[in-house]
Structure formats: C-alpha cells, structure tokens
C-alpha positions in Angstrom: -0.1 -0.1 0.3 1.5 3.4 -1.0 1.8 6.1 1.6 -0.2 8.3 -0.3 -3.2 5.8 -0.5 -3.8 6.1 3.1 -3.2 9.8 4.0 -7.0 10.7 3.1 -7.9 7.8 5.6 -6.3 9.6 8.4 -7.9 12.6 8.7 -10.8 13.5 11.2 -13.5 11.1 12.0 -15.5 9.8 14.9 -14.1 8.3 18.3 -14.6 4.9 19.7 -13.3 3.0 22.2 -12.1 -0.4 21.3 -9.7 -3.4 22.0 -9.7 -3.2 25.7 -8.2 0.3 25.9 -9.2 2.8 28.6 -8.7 5.8 26.5 -10.7 7.0 23.4 -9.0 5.9 20.2 -10.0 6.3 16.5 -11.7 3.7 14.1 -8.2 4.1 12.0 -6.1 2.7 14.6 -8.5 -0.6 14.1 -8.6 -0.6 10.1 -5.0 -0.2 9.7 -4.1 -2.9 12.0 -3.2 -6.2 10.5 -5.1 -9.2 10.8 -3.8 -12.8 11.0 -5.3 -13.9 8.0 -3.8 -10.8 5.8 -0.9 -11.8 7.3 -0.9 -15.1 6.1 -1.8 -13.8 2.8 1.3 -11.4 2.8 4.0 -13.7 3.2 3.7 -16.6 5.2 7.5 -16.7 6.5 6.5 -13.5 8.0 5.5 -12.7 11.6 3.8 -9.5 12.7 3.6 -7.8 16.1 1.5 -4.9 16.5 -0.1 -2.7 19.4 -3.3 -3.8 19.4 -1.9 -7.8 19.7 -1.7 -7.2 23.6 -5.5 -6.7 23.8 -6.5 -9.8 21.9 -7.1 -12.9 24.1 -5.0 -15.7 23.9 -2.3 -13.5 21.6 1.2 -13.8 22.9 3.6 -11.4 21.9 7.1 -13.1 21.5 9.9 -11.7 19.0 11.6 -15.0 17.3 14.2 -15.5 14.6 11.7 -15.6 11.9 11.6 -12.4 9.7 8.9 -10.1 12.1 7.3 -6.8 11.1 6.8 -4.9 14.3 4.1 -2.2 13.5 2.4 1.0 15.4 -0.4 2.0 13.0 -1.3 5.0 14.8 1.4 6.3 17.6 0.2 9.5 19.3 -3.8 8.5 18.9 -5.1 11.4 21.0 -3.0 13.7 19.3 -4.7 12.6 16.5 -7.9 12.8 17.8 -7.4 16.1 18.6 -6.2 17.2 15.5 -2.8 17.6 16.5 0.2 16.6 14.0 2.2 14.6 16.3 1.2 11.6 14.9 3.5 8.6 13.4 3.1 5.5 11.7 6.3 2.9 13.0 7.2 -0.1 10.8 9.9 -2.4 11.9 11.4 -5.0 10.3 13.1 -7.9 12.5 15.8 -10.7 11.3 17.3 -13.2 13.9 15.7 -10.8 16.6 17.7 -8.0 15.1 15.9 -4.9 13.9 17.2 -4.3 10.4 15.0 -2.1 8.7 13.1 1.1 10.6 10.6 3.1 9.0 8.5 6.2 10.8 6.0 8.3 9.0 4.0 11.7 9.6 1.2 11.1 7.1 0.1 14.6 7.8 3.0 16.8 7.2 4.6 13.9 4.7 7.7 13.7 7.0 9.4 10.1 6.6 12.4 8.8 8.7 14.1 6.0 7.5 16.7 3.5 8.4 18.5 0.4 7.4 21.2 -1.4 9.6 25.1 -0.4 8.5 23.5 2.1 6.1 22.7 5.5 8.2 19.6 7.3 9.0 17.2 9.7 6.7 15.0 12.2 6.8 13.1 12.6 3.5 16.0 11.5 1.8 18.6 13.7 3.6 21.2 12.0 6.3 20.6 12.6 9.8 22.7 13.0 12.8 22.2 12.9 16.7 22.8 16.1 18.4 26.6 16.9 19.2 25.8 17.3 23.1 27.7 14.3 24.9 26.4 15.4 28.6 22.9 15.9 29.1 23.7 15.8 32.7 20.3 13.9 33.2 20.4 11.8 36.4 19.5 8.4 35.5 18.2 6.7 38.8 14.9 4.9 39.4 13.7 7.8 41.8 14.1 10.0 39.0 11.7 13.5 39.8 11.5 16.1 37.4 12.6 18.9 40.1 15.9 17.1 40.2 16.7 17.5 36.7 19.8 19.6 35.9 17.7 20.8 32.5 15.8 24.2 31.9 12.7 21.8 30.9 11.3 18.5 30.2 8.7 18.4 27.4 6.3 15.3 25.8 4.4 15.7 23.0 2.7 12.2 23.0 4.2 10.3 20.5 7.0 8.5 21.8 8.2 7.4 17.8 8.2 11.3 17.0 10.2 12.4 20.4 12.6 9.7 19.5 13.1 10.7 15.9 13.8 14.1 17.1 16.5 12.8 19.0 17.7 10.8 15.7 17.4 14.1 14.1 19.1 16.3 16.6 16.7 18.3 17.4 15.9 16.9 21.0 19.4 16.0 22.7 17.6 13.2 24.9 14.7 11.6 25.4 14.1 9.8 28.9 10.6 7.7 29.1 9.6 5.4 31.8 10.3 1.5 30.9 7.0 0.3 31.9 5.1 2.4 29.6 7.4 1.4 26.4 6.4 -1.5 24.1 8.4 -2.7 21.3 6.1 -1.3 18.7 7.3 2.0 20.5 10.9 1.9 20.2 11.6 -0.8 17.6 12.0 1.5 14.1 13.1 4.7 16.2 15.8 2.7 18.2 17.4 1.8 15.0 17.2 5.6 13.5 19.0 6.7 16.5 21.9 3.9 16.4 22.0 4.6 12.4 22.2 8.3 13.4 25.0 7.8 15.6 23.4 7.8 18.9 22.4 5.1 21.6 19.1 3.9 23.4 19.9 2.4 26.9 17.6 1.4 29.7 17.9 2.9 33.1 20.7 0.4 33.9 22.7 2.0 31.0 22.0 -1.4 28.9 21.6 -1.5 25.5 17.9 -1.8 24.6 18.3 -2.2 20.7 18.5 -6.0 20.7 15.6 -6.1 22.9 13.0 -4.3 20.7 
C-alpha cells in the first residue's frame, strides 16, 4: 500500500473505544491494524507484532528469529483525535531478533524517517545525525523526579516515536520515558534510527535495549 493512499483516511472522523483500551481511540487504528489472515496472505514466512495484539485474548507477543514486522499503525492517537500533527506510523523489520529496517512516517506533514542497518538514517532522503551534546546531565536513577533534573525543562509531545525521531534528527538532545510504558512497537523502528544516526538507546541501568526491541 502506497503511503499516499493511506493519507486521506488519516484525517478527521469519529472517536470510539475498542480493543479494551481505557482511552478513546480513533476507528482508523482498527482499519490500519493487520489481521492474522492478511498476514498469512502477505507472506507465510513473516510474523507480525502490533499494538493491538496485547488486547486480543490468547495472543502472545514473542519475538523469534523469523522475519518479523513490528508495527504501530498510529502512535499518538490522542494527538490525532484532537487534530494535532504529532502522529506517526512506525514500521520495523526484525530478522534473527535484530532490527534491520526502521520506518517512521507522519502522513499529515509528509515527514518520512528511514534507516537500514549499517546504512545510516535519513529524513526525507537526507542524512541525519544526533545532537553533538555528549553529556545531558540527566540523572539516571529509578526515583527520577522532574525537580531534580539539571535541565531547563522537560517536554513530552504525546508520541514516543516522534520524540525518538527528533533525537535521531538532533532536534532533541535526549529523550527519557518510563520503561513500563514502553513497548516494542514504540521503539523498534526509532531505536534503529537513533543508532544509525550515531546515538544510543539505553535502559535505566545503562544497557542497550536495541537488541531487545
């Protein structure tokens, strides 16, 4: 499916709850999800992991060595519902539990981030690199408190994918997010973008999480 074909369906519409989520979401999120039957028709050797899988009874989310597409059809649902442009589609390909391809696309602003393992990161086909800042003086401790941060401010845009892409692009020096709130579909594509742009993505202990996305 061409990205241009999807764009008209990602603008406006009604809001409804579904798939056991406690916050309102847009019907587009269902329409853009991939059903198991569709996955079989596309490629029987590939697996698919998506945000909606966690709400389907009997579905286990397990990353194997098989080629696996990790997809978040709409990251920033609340932004989308309120007509904010901070909305991204995230697609990653994992082979042998290694993310080898990452794509993050904003269909509203037509912003496309891409990365292929070992070949760099790009924004609309132009190479990107992380910020040159080497010390963010951000205290990495479990009891992290906003008041203890040695920075002027802490901002969140409501889309983890976008925030991580901004780090890859160098617009943000760093991004911090509470680990229990993160899922593989949030960071799979963006983690490769950051690595290929010269950055790192770590857990609270300082270990790389790229291999565990």
